[in-house]
DRENDO-1510 file (C-alpha; in Angstrom, 1 decimal, always signed):
<recs>
REC; n; res; u; v; w
REC; 1; MET; -3.0; -7.1; -22.7 .
REC; 2; ALA; -1.6; -3.7; -22.0 .
REC; 3; MET; -1.9; -2.4; -18.4 .
REC; 4; SER; -4.0; +0.5; -19.6 .
REC; 5; ALA; -6.5; -2.0; -21.1 .
REC; 6; CYS; -7.4; -3.3; -17.6 .
REC; 7; ASP; -10.8; -2.7; -16.3 .
REC; 8; ILE; -9.4; -2.2; -12.8 .
REC; 9; VAL; -6.3; -3.2; -10.7 .
REC; 10; LEU; -7.0; -4.5; -7.2 .
REC; 11; TYR; -4.2; -3.6; -4.8 .
REC; 12; GLN; -4.2; -5.2; -1.4 .
REC; 13; ALA; -2.1; -2.7; +0.6 .
REC; 14; GLY; -1.1; -5.0; +3.4 .
REC; 15; ALA; +0.5; -3.6; +6.6 .
REC; 16; ASP; +2.0; -7.0; +7.7 .
REC; 17; PRO; +5.3; -6.6; +5.8 .
REC; 18; HIS; +6.3; -3.9; +8.4 .
REC; 19; ILE; +9.5; -4.8; +10.2 .
REC; 20; ASP; +7.7; -4.5; +13.6 .
REC; 21; ASP; +4.9; -6.8; +12.6 .
REC; 22; SER; +4.6; -10.0; +14.8 .
REC; 23; LEU; +4.4; -12.1; +11.7 .
REC; 24; GLY; +8.0; -11.2; +10.7 .
REC; 25; GLY; +7.8; -8.3; +8.2 .
REC; 26; PHE; +10.9; -6.7; +6.7 .
REC; 27; LEU; +10.0; -3.2; +5.5 .
REC; 28; THR; +10.4; +0.0; +7.4 .
REC; 29; THR; +7.7; +2.6; +7.6 .
REC; 30; GLU; +9.5; +4.6; +4.9 .
REC; 31; GLN; +10.0; +1.6; +2.6 .
REC; 32; MET; +6.3; +0.8; +2.9 .
REC; 33; ALA; +5.4; +4.4; +2.0 .
REC; 34; GLU; +7.7; +4.2; -1.0 .
REC; 35; ARG; +6.1; +0.8; -2.0 .
REC; 36; ASP; +2.6; +2.4; -2.0 .
REC; 37; ALA; +3.9; +5.6; -3.8 .
REC; 38; GLN; +5.4; +3.5; -6.6 .
REC; 39; VAL; +2.3; +1.3; -7.0 .
REC; 40; PHE; -0.1; +4.2; -7.2 .
REC; 41; LYS; +2.2; +6.4; -9.4 .
REC; 42; GLY; +2.9; +3.5; -11.8 .
REC; 43; LEU; -0.8; +2.7; -12.2 .
REC; 44; LYS; -1.6; +6.4; -12.7 .
REC; 45; ASP; +1.1; +6.8; -15.3 .
REC; 46; ARG; -0.4; +3.8; -17.2 .
REC; 47; GLY; -3.9; +5.1; -16.9 .
REC; 48; ALA; -5.0; +2.0; -15.0 .
REC; 49; PRO; -7.8; +2.5; -12.5 .
REC; 50; VAL; -7.1; +1.0; -9.1 .
REC; 51; ALA; -9.2; -0.1; -6.1 .
REC; 52; TRP; -7.2; -0.6; -2.9 .
REC; 53; VAL; -8.0; -2.2; +0.3 .
REC; 54; LEU; -6.3; -2.2; +3.7 .
REC; 55; ALA; -5.1; -5.5; +5.0 .
REC; 56; GLY; -3.1; -7.1; +7.7 .
REC; 57; GLY; -1.1; -5.4; +10.3 .
REC; 58; TYR; -0.5; -7.0; +13.6 .
REC; 59; LEU; +1.5; -4.4; +15.3 .
REC; 60; ASP; +0.9; -3.5; +18.9 .
REC; 61; PRO; -0.5; -1.0; +19.8 .
REC; 62; LEU; -3.2; -0.7; +17.2 .
REC; 63; PRO; -2.4; +3.0; +16.4 .
REC; 64; LYS; +0.8; +1.8; +14.7 .
REC; 65; VAL; -1.2; -0.2; +12.2 .
REC; 66; ILE; -3.6; +2.8; +11.7 .
REC; 67; ASP; -0.6; +5.0; +10.9 .
REC; 68; LEU; +0.6; +2.6; +8.2 .
REC; 69; HIS; -2.9; +2.6; +6.6 .
REC; 70; VAL; -3.1; +6.4; +6.8 .
REC; 71; ASN; +0.3; +6.5; +4.9 .
REC; 72; THR; -1.3; +4.3; +2.2 .
REC; 73; MET; -4.2; +6.8; +1.9 .
REC; 74; ARG; -1.7; +9.7; +1.6 .
REC; 75; ALA; +0.1; +7.8; -1.2 .
REC; 76; VAL; -3.0; +7.3; -3.2 .
REC; 77; MET; -4.1; +10.9; -2.8 .
REC; 78; SER; -0.7; +12.3; -3.9 .
REC; 79; ALA; -0.3; +10.0; -7.0 .
</recs>
């Protein structure tokens, strides 16, 4: 099945891969932003509809997690 034939792609945009996450992430803020940009652009280029959800993120203080989720929202809006 071609990607464009999908009814919808579900993307769980987790924040826990962040390098400062207490569960042992490995991506910087910039790398996570690039991850999201690539996902959303790739899906748009293929004409695949996407629903995304925010997930994870155990950074302290909480505003650090919120900033990562805001970056995901920016990525989807600019795709």
